[in-house]
MARBA-3410 file (N, C-alpha, C, O; in Angstrom, 1 decimal):
81
-5.7,10.4,-9.4,-6.8,9.6,-8.9,-7.3,8.6,-9.9,-7.6,9.1,-11.0 ~ -7.3,7.4,-9.6,-7.9,6.4,-10.6,-9.3,6.0,-10.1,-9.6,5.8,-8.9 ~ -10.2,5.9,-11.1,-11.6,5.6,-10.7,-12.2,4.6,-11.7,-11.7,4.5,-12.9 ~ -13.2,3.9,-11.2,-13.9,3.0,-12.0,-15.3,2.7,-11.4,-15.5,3.1,-10.3 ~ -16.2,2.2,-12.2,-17.5,1.8,-11.7,-17.8,0.4,-11.9,-17.2,-0.2,-12.9
-18.6,-0.2,-11.1,-18.9,-1.7,-11.2,-20.4,-1.9,-10.8,-20.8,-1.4,-9.8 ~ -21.1,-2.5,-11.7,-22.5,-2.9,-11.4,-22.4,-4.2,-10.5,-21.8,-5.2,-10.8 ~ -23.2,-4.2,-9.4,-23.2,-5.3,-8.4,-24.6,-5.6,-8.0,-25.4,-4.7,-7.7 ~ -24.9,-6.9,-8.0,-26.2,-7.3,-7.6,-26.3,-7.2,-6.0,-25.5,-7.7,-5.3 ~ -27.3,-6.5,-5.6,-27.5,-6.2,-4.1,-29.0,-6.6,-3.8,-29.8,-7.0,-4.6
-29.3,-6.5,-2.5,-30.6,-6.8,-2.0,-31.6,-5.7,-2.6,-32.8,-5.9,-2.6 ~ -31.1,-4.6,-3.0,-31.9,-3.5,-3.6,-31.9,-3.5,-5.1,-32.4,-2.6,-5.7 ~ -31.4,-4.6,-5.7,-31.3,-4.7,-7.1,-29.9,-4.5,-7.6,-28.9,-4.4,-6.8 ~ -29.7,-4.4,-8.9,-28.4,-4.1,-9.5,-28.1,-2.6,-9.4,-28.8,-1.8,-9.9 ~ -27.0,-2.3,-8.6,-26.6,-0.9,-8.4,-25.2,-0.7,-8.9,-24.4,-1.6,-8.9
-24.9,0.6,-9.3,-23.6,0.9,-9.7,-22.8,1.5,-8.6,-23.2,2.5,-7.9 ~ -21.7,0.9,-8.3,-20.8,1.4,-7.3,-19.6,2.1,-7.9,-19.1,1.6,-8.9 ~ -19.3,3.3,-7.4,-18.2,4.1,-8.0,-17.0,4.1,-7.0,-17.2,4.4,-5.8 ~ -15.9,3.7,-7.5,-14.6,3.6,-6.8,-13.6,4.6,-7.2,-13.4,4.8,-8.4 ~ -13.1,5.4,-6.2,-12.1,6.4,-6.5,-10.9,6.1,-5.6,-11.0,6.1,-4.4
-9.7,5.8,-6.2,-8.5,5.4,-5.5,-7.9,6.7,-5.0,-7.7,7.7,-5.7 ~ -7.5,6.7,-3.7,-6.8,7.8,-3.1,-5.6,7.3,-2.3,-5.6,6.2,-1.8 ~ -4.6,8.1,-2.3,-3.3,7.7,-1.6,-3.3,8.5,-0.3,-3.4,9.8,-0.3 ~ -3.1,7.9,0.8,-3.0,8.5,2.1,-1.7,8.2,2.8,-1.0,7.3,2.3 ~ -1.4,8.8,3.9,-0.2,8.4,4.7,-0.4,7.0,5.3,0.6,6.4,5.6
-1.6,6.5,5.3,-1.9,5.2,5.9,-2.0,4.2,4.7,-2.5,3.1,5.0 ~ -1.6,4.5,3.5,-1.7,3.6,2.4,-2.8,3.9,1.4,-3.5,4.9,1.6 ~ -3.0,3.1,0.5,-4.0,3.3,-0.6,-5.4,2.9,0.0,-5.5,1.9,0.7 ~ -6.4,3.7,-0.4,-7.7,3.5,0.0,-8.6,3.7,-1.2,-8.2,4.4,-2.2 ~ -9.8,3.2,-1.1,-10.8,3.5,-2.2,-12.0,4.2,-1.5,-12.6,3.7,-0.5
-12.4,5.3,-2.0,-13.6,6.0,-1.6,-14.7,5.4,-2.5,-14.6,5.5,-3.7 ~ -15.8,4.9,-1.9,-16.8,4.2,-2.7,-18.1,4.9,-2.5,-18.4,5.3,-1.4 ~ -18.9,5.0,-3.5,-20.2,5.6,-3.4,-21.2,4.7,-4.2,-20.9,4.1,-5.2 ~ -22.4,4.7,-3.7,-23.5,4.0,-4.3,-24.8,4.7,-4.0,-25.0,5.2,-2.8 ~ -25.7,4.7,-4.9,-27.0,5.4,-4.7,-28.1,4.4,-4.9,-28.2,3.7,-5.9
-28.9,4.2,-3.8,-30.1,3.4,-4.0,-31.3,4.4,-4.2,-31.0,5.6,-4.5 ~ -32.5,4.0,-4.2,-33.6,4.8,-4.5,-33.8,6.0,-3.6,-34.4,7.0,-3.9 ~ -33.4,5.8,-2.3,-33.6,6.8,-1.3,-32.4,7.7,-1.0,-32.6,8.9,-0.7 ~ -31.2,7.2,-1.1,-30.1,8.0,-0.6,-28.8,7.5,-1.3,-28.7,6.5,-1.9 ~ -27.7,8.3,-1.1,-26.4,8.0,-1.6,-25.6,7.6,-0.3,-25.6,8.3,0.7
-24.8,6.5,-0.5,-24.0,6.1,0.6,-22.5,6.2,0.2,-22.2,5.9,-0.9 ~ -21.7,6.7,1.1,-20.3,6.9,0.9,-19.5,6.1,2.0,-19.9,6.1,3.1 ~ -18.4,5.5,1.6,-17.6,4.8,2.6,-16.2,4.5,2.0,-16.0,4.7,0.8 ~ -15.3,4.2,2.9,-13.9,3.9,2.5,-13.6,2.4,2.6,-14.1,1.8,3.5 ~ -12.8,2.0,1.7,-12.2,0.6,1.8,-10.7,0.7,1.8,-10.1,1.4,1.0
-10.1,0.0,2.7,-8.6,0.1,2.9,-8.0,-1.3,2.7,-8.7,-2.3,2.8 ~ -6.8,-1.4,2.4,-6.0,-2.6,2.2,-5.4,-3.0,3.5,-4.5,-2.3,4.0 ~ -5.8,-4.1,4.0,-5.1,-4.6,5.3,-5.1,-6.1,5.2,-6.0,-6.8,4.8 ~ -4.0,-6.7,5.6,-3.8,-8.1,5.5,-4.0,-8.7,4.1,-4.6,-9.8,3.9 ~ -3.6,-7.9,3.1,-3.8,-8.2,1.7,-5.2,-8.4,1.3,-5.5,-9.2,0.3
-6.2,-7.8,2.0,-7.6,-7.9,1.7,-8.1,-6.5,1.8,-7.8,-5.7,2.6 ~ -9.1,-6.2,0.9,-9.8,-4.9,1.0,-11.0,-5.1,1.9,-11.8,-6.0,1.7 ~ -11.1,-4.1,2.8,-12.3,-4.2,3.7,-12.7,-2.8,4.1,-11.9,-1.8,3.9 ~ -13.9,-2.7,4.7,-14.4,-1.4,5.1,-13.5,-0.8,6.2,-13.1,-1.4,7.1 ~ -13.2,0.5,6.0,-12.4,1.2,7.0,-13.3,1.4,8.3,-12.7,1.3,9.4
-14.6,1.7,8.1,-15.5,1.8,9.3,-16.9,1.4,8.8,-17.5,2.2,8.0 ~ -17.4,0.3,9.3,-18.7,-0.1,8.8,-19.8,0.2,9.8,-21.0,-0.3,9.6 ~ -19.6,0.9,10.9,-20.6,1.1,11.9,-21.8,1.8,11.4,-22.9,1.4,11.8 ~ -21.7,2.7,10.5,-22.8,3.5,10.0,-23.4,3.0,8.7,-24.3,3.6,8.2 ~ -22.8,1.9,8.2,-23.3,1.4,6.9,-24.6,0.5,7.1,-24.7,-0.2,8.1
-25.5,0.6,6.1,-26.6,-0.3,6.2,-26.2,-1.8,6.0,-25.2,-2.0,5.3 ~ -26.9,-2.7,6.5,-26.6,-4.1,6.4,-26.4,-4.6,5.0,-25.6,-5.5,4.7 ~ -27.3,-4.1,4.1,-27.2,-4.6,2.7,-25.9,-4.2,2.0,-25.5,-4.9,1.0 ~ -25.2,-3.2,2.5,-23.8,-2.9,2.0,-22.8,-3.7,2.7,-21.9,-4.2,2.1 ~ -22.9,-3.9,4.0,-21.9,-4.6,4.8,-21.8,-6.1,4.2,-20.6,-6.6,4.2
-22.9,-6.7,3.8,-22.8,-8.1,3.4,-22.1,-8.2,2.0,-21.8,-9.3,1.5 ~ -21.9,-7.0,1.3,-21.2,-7.0,0.0,-19.7,-6.9,0.1,-19.0,-6.7,-0.9 ~ -19.1,-6.8,1.3,-17.7,-6.6,1.4,-16.9,-7.5,0.5,-15.9,-7.0,-0.2 ~ -17.2,-8.7,0.4,-16.4,-9.6,-0.4,-16.5,-9.3,-1.9,-15.6,-9.3,-2.6 ~ -17.7,-9.0,-2.4,-17.9,-8.6,-3.8,-17.2,-7.3,-4.1,-16.7,-7.1,-5.2
-17.2,-6.3,-3.1,-16.5,-5.1,-3.4,-15.0,-5.3,-3.4,-14.3,-4.7,-4.3 ~ -14.5,-6.2,-2.6,-13.1,-6.5,-2.6,-12.8,-7.2,-4.0,-11.7,-6.9,-4.6 ~ -13.6,-8.1,-4.5,-13.4,-8.7,-5.8,-13.4,-7.6,-6.9,-12.5,-7.7,-7.8 ~ -14.2,-6.7,-6.8,-14.3,-5.6,-7.8,-13.0,-4.8,-7.9,-12.4,-4.5,-8.9 ~ -12.4,-4.5,-6.7,-11.2,-3.8,-6.6,-10.0,-4.6,-7.2,-9.2,-4.1,-8.0
-10.0,-5.9,-6.8,-8.9,-6.8,-7.2,-9.0,-7.0,-8.7,-8.0,-7.0,-9.4 ~ -10.2,-7.1,-9.2,-10.4,-7.3,-10.7,-9.9,-6.1,-11.4,-9.2,-6.2,-12.5 ~ -10.2,-4.9,-10.9,-9.7,-3.7,-11.6,-8.2,-3.6,-11.5,-7.5,-3.2,-12.5 ~ -7.6,-3.9,-10.4,-6.1,-3.8,-10.2,-5.4,-4.8,-11.1,-4.2,-4.6,-11.4 ~ -6.0,-5.9,-11.5,-5.3,-6.9,-12.3,-5.5,-6.8,-13.8,-5.0,-7.6,-14.6
-6.2,-5.7,-14.2,-6.4,-5.5,-15.6,-5.2,-5.0,-16.2,-5.1,-4.7,-17.4
END
């Protein structure tokens, strides 16, 4: 499992997002976690159409959903190191 962390500016301030790469039968995914002042949020990002996006964003707060592009950039930046 490959993992990394990235500080990202959010509506809640600068928060640290933790990315853990996992391999599934449906391809590579990243399990992402972030903690704001009240709770910890967990979600998956998958590679589809050569872009990283949320596997399921129905239960995510809006302040995370709007970061999808920044989270994709973080993953791509890590993969090109």
